N, C-alpha and C positions, 0 to 999 in steps of 0.2 A: 626513523630517527628518534621519535618519541620514546619507543620501547628501549632503544639503545641507551638513551639518557637515563631511563628508569633503572636499567640494569647497572649502569655505571654508578649511579647514586647508591643503589643497594650494596654494590660491592664495597664502595668507599665507607659506608656505614658499618659493614662487617669488619673492615680492617682498621676502624678508628683507634681501637685499643693498642694495636701493634705498630701502626704507622701514623703518628700525629701529623696534623697539617703544618705546613711550613708557615713561617711568619708572613710570607706574601699571601698565601691562601687565607690565613686568618684575618689578614688586613682586608682582603676582599669581602669577607663575610661578617666583618665586625659591625655591631650595631652603630657604633660611632662613625664608621665609614659611611653608613647609610645617612646618618644625621648630617655629616659633612657634605655629602652629595646633595642632599635637599637644601642645605644652606647655600651651596654654590648655585643651584638652580634658581632659588628665589632671589639671590643677589644679582645674578645675570638678568633675570626677568625684569627686575625693578631698575637696574642700571639702564637698560635699554628703554624702559618706559619713562624713567625720569629724564633721560638725556634729551628726549624729544620735546618735553614740555616747553622749555624756553625757546626752542628753535622754530616751533610751529607758527607762532604769530608772524615772525619775520619771513618764513618761507611762503606762507599762504597769503598774507595781507600785502607784503611789499614785493615779493618776487612774482607771485601769480595774480596779484591784484584781486584777491578773494575777499571774503567778508568774515566777520566773527561767526556767522551761521556755518560757514564752510569748516571752520576750525571745530565747532560743536559736532558737525557730521563726522569728522575724522575721529574724534574721541568716541563717538557712538559706534563707528565701525569697529573699533577695538572691542567694544563690549559685545557687539553682534557676533564677531568671531569667537569670542570667549563663551558666549551663551550657547552657540550651536555646537562647538567642539567639546564642551565639558561633559554632557551626558554620553557622548559617543566614547570618549576616553574612559569614562567610569565603567560603563557597561562592558567594554572590551577587557578592561583590566581585571574587574572582578569575576567575569565569566571564565576567562582563559588563564586567570591567576598569573598574569604577567605585568609587571610594572616597568620593566626596562624599555621595551619597544615604544610605548607611548611617550616616555621621557625622551628618548632619542629622536622621535618624530617631532616632538615639541622643539628640541634644539635645532633641528633642521629648518623648521618654520621660522625660528627667530633669526637664523642666519640669512634666510631668504628675505625676511622683512627688512633687515638692515641694508641689504644690497639694493632692494627696491627703493628705500628711502634715499640711498646715496646717489642713485641714478635716475630718480624721478624727474620728469620734465613736464608732467601734466597732473591735474588733480586726481584722475582715475588711477594713476600709479601710486599716489599717496593712499588712496582707498585700499588698493590691494595690499600695500605694505602694512597698513593698520589691521586688516583682516588677518593677515599672517601672524602679526604680533599677538592678536587676541587668541588665535588658535594655540600659539605657543604658551601663553599664559594659562589657558585651560588645562594643558598637560601639566604645567609646572605646579599649579596649586592643587588640582584634584589628585594627581598621582603622587605628588610629593608628600602631601599630608597623609595619603593613604599608606605610604611607605613607613612614615613615622608611627602611625597607629598599628601597623603590622609588627613593628619591631620593639616597641617600648610598652610597658604595662600602663593601664589607664590611670592609676594612681599617681604616676609621675609624669603623665603626658603633658600637663599644663606647663611644668617647668621645662621640659624638653622643647616643646613648641615655642615657648616664650624665648628660649635661648636661640633656637634655630632662626626664628623670625627676626632676630637682630640683623642677620645677613640681609634680609629683605629691607630693613631700615637703612642699613649702610648703603645698599644699592640705590635706594631712593634719595638718600642724603647726597651721595656723590654724583648720581646721574644728572640732575639739573646743573650742578656746578661744572662738572666735566664737560657736559654737552655745550653749555654756554661758552666755556673757555676755548674748547676745541673748534667750535664754530667760528669764533672771532679770530683765532690764531692760525687755524689750518684749513679753513674753508668749509664749504657746505658738506663735503663728504667725510671729513675727519671724525666727527663724533659717531657716525654710523659704522665706519670701518673698525673703530675701537670696540664698539659693542659686539660687532660680528666676530671678532677674535675671541671674546669671552664666550660667545655661543659656541664656537668651535672647541674650546677647552672644555665646556660643559658636556658637549657630545662625546668627547674622548673619555671623560671621567665616567659618564654613564655606561659606556661600553665596558669599562674596566671593572666596575662593581659587579660582584656575583649576584645572580638572581636569588632572592630568598627562597629557602626550602619550605618555609612555613606556608607561603601561598600555594605551593603545589601539592602539599600533603593534606591540608585541611579540606574537609568536605564543604562544598558551596551551600550556603544557606541563603534563601531569598531574603531581601531587606524589605521590611514594611515599616515605613516611618511617616509620621505626620507632625514632626517637631516644628517649632517656630523658627523662622529664618528672618534675619534682619537684612533689609536692603540698605546698602551704604550709598549715599548720594555723592556723586563725584563732580558735581557741576562747578565747584570752585576751581578745578584744575584748568579748564579752559578760560574761565572767566577772569581769574586773577591776572594772568599774563596779559590779557587784552587790556584790562584796567590799568595795569602798571605801564604798558606800552603807550597807551593813548593819553593818559593823564600826565605821566612823569617822563615820557620818552625814555624809559628804562632800557638798557641794553640787555641782550640775552644772558650775559654773565651775571648781571645784577638781579634779573628775575630768578635765575637759577639759585642764587645765594639766598634770596628772601624765602624761597620755597623750603630751604633747609629748616626753618622754624616750624613748618608743618609736620615734619617727620622726626625730628630729634626726640620728642617725647616717646617714640616707639622703642627707644633703648631701655625703657622701663619694662619691657615685655617679660623678662625673667622674674622681676619682682612681682608684677601682677599675676604671673602664672603661679608663683609659689604661694602668694597670699590667697588666691582664689582656690587653689587646691586644698588649702588648709581651712578656709573659713566659709567656702560656698561660692561656686561660680555664678549662679543666677544673680546674686546680689550685686556683683561687680558689673554684670551686663546691664542691669537696670541703671546703676549709677553712671555708667559710661554714656548711655543714651541721653540722660538728663544733662550731662556735661556737654555733649555734642549740640543739643538743642540750644542750651544757654549761650554757648560761645558763638554759634551761628547767629543768634539774635544780636549779640554784641557787635558782630561784624556788620549787621544790617544798619547799625546806628550811624548817623553822619559823623564823620571825623575828618579833621583837617590836620595839616602838618606835612612833614616829609613822608616819602614813601615807606620809610622804615617804621613809622608808627603803627603799621598793621602787624608787625612781627609778634608782639606779645599776644595779640588775639589769635593769630595763626598757631602759636605755641599752645594756647589753651585748647583750641579746636583739635589740634593734633594729639593732645593728651587723652582725648576720649577713645582714640584708636586702640591703644594697648589695654585699656580698661574694658572695652567691649570684646575685642576679637581674640585676645590671648585666652580668656576663660571659655569663650564660645566654642572654639574648635576642639579642645579636648572633651568638653561636655558632650558634643555630638559623638565623638568617639566612644565615650562612656555609655551612651544610649545604645550604640550598636553592640557593644560587648554585652550589655545586659540582656539583649535579645538573642544571645548566643549566635550572632552572625559574624562573618568576616568581611562583609561588603562595605568596607570603610570608603573605598573610592566613590561608591554610589552616594553615600550620605554627604561626603565632602563635595560631590558634584552639585547636590541640592544647595549647599551653601554657596558655592561658586556661581550657580545659576542666579540666585537671589542677588549676589554681589554684582553680577554682570548686568542684571536688569537695572540696578541702580546706576551703574556706569553708563548704560545705554540711554536712560531717560534723562539723567542729570545734565550731561553735556548738551544734549539737544535742546532742553529747556533753557540752559545757560546761553547757548548760541542765539536762540531766538530773542531772549530778553536783551542781550548785549547788543543786538542788531536793531532793536526797536527805537526809532527816533522819538516816538510818541511818549516814551517813558523818560525823556530829559536827556541830560548828558551821561557820560559814562559813569560818573559817580552815583547818580540816582539809579541807573540800571543795576549796578553792582550791589547797592544796598537793598533794593527791592528783591534781587535774586537771593541774597542771604536771609532776608526775612521769610521768604517763601520756603527755603530749605529748613529753617528753624521750625516752622509750623508742621512741615511734613515729617520731620523726625519725631516731633511730639505725638503724632498720630500712632506711632508704634509703642509708645511708652505704656499705656494701660495693658496691652497684651503681654508685654514682658513682665510687668509687675504682677499680674495674675499668675503667670507661670512660676515666677520666683516664690510667691506665697505658697502655691500648691506643692512645690518641691520640698518645702520644709515643714509642712503640716504633719 
């Protein structure tokens, strides 16, 4: 079958001048079709991820009579599935020059995850659902970013990635809101069925897009990389819903709405991508880390008032995300191209493994702190957690600063 495919491709290339591709075939092979597919993948991934955030405290604490530590474990299970699956997807994709099958497998895992969530009756089923969801995210981010790096030149990759990642932001904005509303209006299964339908649509679209010829014709070059990676701490995701639920008795819809402030700044991704392409990506990465540490410190300070008083601080914290990640991802692709390599999936796997380690450690730490009665009430627990995260982010600042200075010497 492989030789037949090669012969078919060869005959098509010989006949290109006399038989132009139809508009349908051109659409399947278009660079912007690839970008739209990656945007859909990231949107669906974050829609499902975000929809679960406001629902978990109610499901685990009230329905299963669990603890905040159990919620932290579930967030950690997502990261564990993410961490384990990422290198496997990357090595397979770069070795066999195939992006489609891992993407389709990731979509199947997402559908399976939503069904497990919808029909879960015990804690172990929630664990399985989160593991499947983590595996799906490993495929989405590792292979999706690799597809963009395969298709677009490195000098415009920042703008392209910044634009595509808007879909990720929209998914995370809509996810908590839709999840909370559907949970209250349609019952426990409604948000998960909704996300499962998007997973099915993503699977169908991935099947439709033609596999890139670039990945099949280029010679494989082993990737050797020792670049700096930034671990993103994700403890705020399980901690904030617990805090709002216990202190203010907030509903799932309200928690989901407040989370919007955390992700709205990500709409600035195209702007930070354009500016970092023009003025230098490492400078933006350093500035974003300083902003993340500073805003986490502000969240650690005691504050009173309504639950909505946390919104401006969450917005500031969320602003660090496009400042760091939008320039970081194309910079990694640029490093691969400078090494005359095409192993983009492997280098983005390293990025995702660092990310998944952060999302594994952060929620577990958050769950332990938010469950510790010796640290006072829920307000003290939340502020201590944010102060700890601020200090941890600062630890990475000197390394990033040295790399930025060396880059422009």
